[in-house]
C-alpha positions in Angstrom: 78.1 99.3 86.8 76.1 101.9 88.8 77.0 100.9 92.3 74.7 103.3 94.0 71.8 101.8 92.1 72.9 98.3 92.9 73.0 99.1 96.6 69.8 101.2 96.5 67.4 98.7 97.9 66.0 98.8 101.5 67.9 95.8 102.7 71.5 94.7 102.7 72.4 93.1 99.4 74.8 90.6 100.9 73.3 90.6 104.4 74.8 92.0 107.6 76.8 89.0 108.8 80.5 88.6 107.7 81.6 86.2 105.0 82.1 82.7 106.3 85.6 82.9 104.9 86.4 85.7 107.3 85.0 84.0 110.4 86.7 80.8 109.5 90.0 82.7 109.8 89.2 84.8 112.8 92.2 83.5 114.6 94.5 85.3 112.2 93.4 88.7 113.6 94.3 90.1 117.0 92.8 93.1 118.8 94.6 96.2 117.7 95.5 94.9 114.3 95.3 97.5 111.5 93.1 96.0 108.8 92.0 97.4 105.4 88.8 96.2 103.8 88.9 96.6 100.0 85.6 97.6 98.1 83.7 96.7 101.3 80.2 97.6 100.1 77.7 97.8 102.9 80.2 97.0 105.6 79.4 93.5 106.8 83.0 92.5 106.9 84.7 95.7 108.2 82.1 96.0 111.0 82.7 92.4 112.1 86.5 93.0 112.1 86.0 96.1 114.2 83.9 94.1 116.7 86.9 91.8 117.1 89.0 94.7 118.3 90.8 95.5 115.0 91.4 99.1 113.9 89.7 99.0 110.5 89.7 101.2 107.4 87.3 100.4 104.6 86.6 102.0 101.2 84.0 101.5 98.5 82.9 103.3 95.3 79.2 103.6 96.4 78.1 106.4 98.7 74.8 104.5 99.2 76.6 101.4 100.4 78.8 103.4 102.7 75.8 105.1 104.3 74.4 101.6 105.1 77.9 100.6 106.4 78.0 103.6 108.7 74.5 102.7 110.0 75.6 99.1 110.6 78.7 100.2 112.5 76.7 102.5 114.6 74.1 99.8 115.4 76.9 97.4 116.4 78.7 100.0 118.5 82.0 100.0 116.6 84.1 102.5 114.7 85.3 102.0 111.2 87.2 104.5 109.1 85.0 104.5 106.0 86.0 106.4 102.8 84.5 106.8 99.4 86.9 105.8 96.6 86.9 104.0 93.3 89.3 101.1 92.7 90.9 103.0 89.8 92.1 105.8 92.0 92.3 104.7 95.6 95.5 106.0 97.2 97.1 102.8 98.5 99.4 103.6 101.5 102.8 102.0 102.0 103.0 99.2 104.6 100.2 100.7 106.7 98.2 97.6 107.6 98.7 94.2 109.3 96.1 92.7 107.0 94.3 93.6 103.8 91.0 91.8 103.3 89.4 91.6 99.8 86.1 89.6 99.6 84.2 89.2 96.3 86.0 92.1 94.5 85.5 90.4 91.1 84.1 93.5 89.5 87.7 94.0 88.3 88.8 92.6 85.0 92.5 91.5 84.5 94.0 95.0 84.1 92.3 96.6 87.0 92.8 93.4 89.1 96.6 93.7 88.6 96.5 97.3 89.8 94.4 96.3 92.8 96.6 93.4 93.8 99.7 95.6 93.4 98.0 98.2 95.7 97.1 95.5 98.3 100.6 94.2 98.3 102.0 97.7 98.9 99.5 98.5 101.7 100.3 95.5 103.9 103.4 95.6 106.1 106.2 93.0 105.7 105.0 89.9 107.5 101.4 91.0 107.1 98.6 89.1 105.4 96.4 89.4 102.4 93.1 87.5 102.7 91.3 87.1 99.4 88.0 85.3 98.8 86.0 84.9 95.6 84.6 82.7 92.9 86.2 80.3 90.4 85.1 79.9 86.8 82.9 76.9 87.9 80.6 79.6 89.4 79.3 80.3 85.9 77.6 76.9 86.0 75.8 77.8 89.3 74.7 81.4 88.5 74.1 82.2 92.2 76.2 85.3 92.3 79.3 87.0 91.0 80.3 88.3 87.5 79.4 86.6 84.3 82.8 87.4 82.8 85.1 84.4 83.1 88.2 86.6 83.0 87.1 88.2 86.3 87.1 84.9 88.2 90.0 83.3 90.0 91.9 80.0 89.5 94.5 78.6 91.9 97.2 79.0 89.2 96.3 82.7 88.6 96.5 83.5 92.3 99.8 81.6 92.7 101.2 83.6 89.8 99.9 86.9 91.2 101.5 86.2 94.6 104.7 84.6 93.5 107.4 85.0 96.1 104.9 85.3 98.9 104.3 82.6 101.5 100.9 81.1 100.8 99.6 79.2 103.8 96.1 78.9 102.3 95.0 78.4 98.7 91.9 76.3 98.4 89.1 76.0 95.8 85.9 74.2 96.9 82.1 74.1 96.6 79.8 75.4 99.3 76.3 76.7 99.8 76.2 80.4 100.5 73.4 82.3 102.2 74.7 85.9 102.2 71.8 88.2 101.5 70.0 87.9 98.2 73.1 88.4 96.0 75.1 85.4 97.1 72.6 82.6 97.7 72.9 78.9 96.8 75.6 76.5 95.6 78.8 78.3 94.9 82.3 77.6 93.5 84.7 79.4 95.8 88.4 80.0 96.3 90.3 81.3 99.3 93.8 82.7 99.4 95.9 83.8 102.4 99.3 85.2 101.5 102.0 86.6 103.7 104.2 89.4 102.6 107.9 88.5 102.7 110.1 90.2 105.3 
């Protein structure tokens, strides 16, 4: 996919407000927390986290999306450490973050997803959280956003297996109506995971 082309329109593809999943779990973040936002696009989630007082780093593969994200951060009066990186070669740090947030990163097929999940696990400190939000295979019936490849979608069992050995306080699949820009709009089949690194 040409990400710069996808994000090339005038507006914000997914809007400028954070994902409802993130605001629903706002209490899991504290001012000063170090948070990494994975494949953060136009910055709606990282900018919101920075406004909560978190110290936020975010990366994306699209320079066009990051330019919009920087403008959004400036408009909201917050600082985010944005960087340009592809999922295939992002240099995951070791235990550098209190939380890693990954929202609708389902461009990744199974092989790349395994590598991303491994990087996310490495990047969060012991006792820190991974917050993951995406679509289940039932989303293919809705057609209101997300990939068309069923293997890119999440099931509860797949996420349980991927985070085996971690404490999982939240693993929930459900239906909801999304209104997140033009790209996520309408009835949606969603799944939330929060996993805590052992230690």
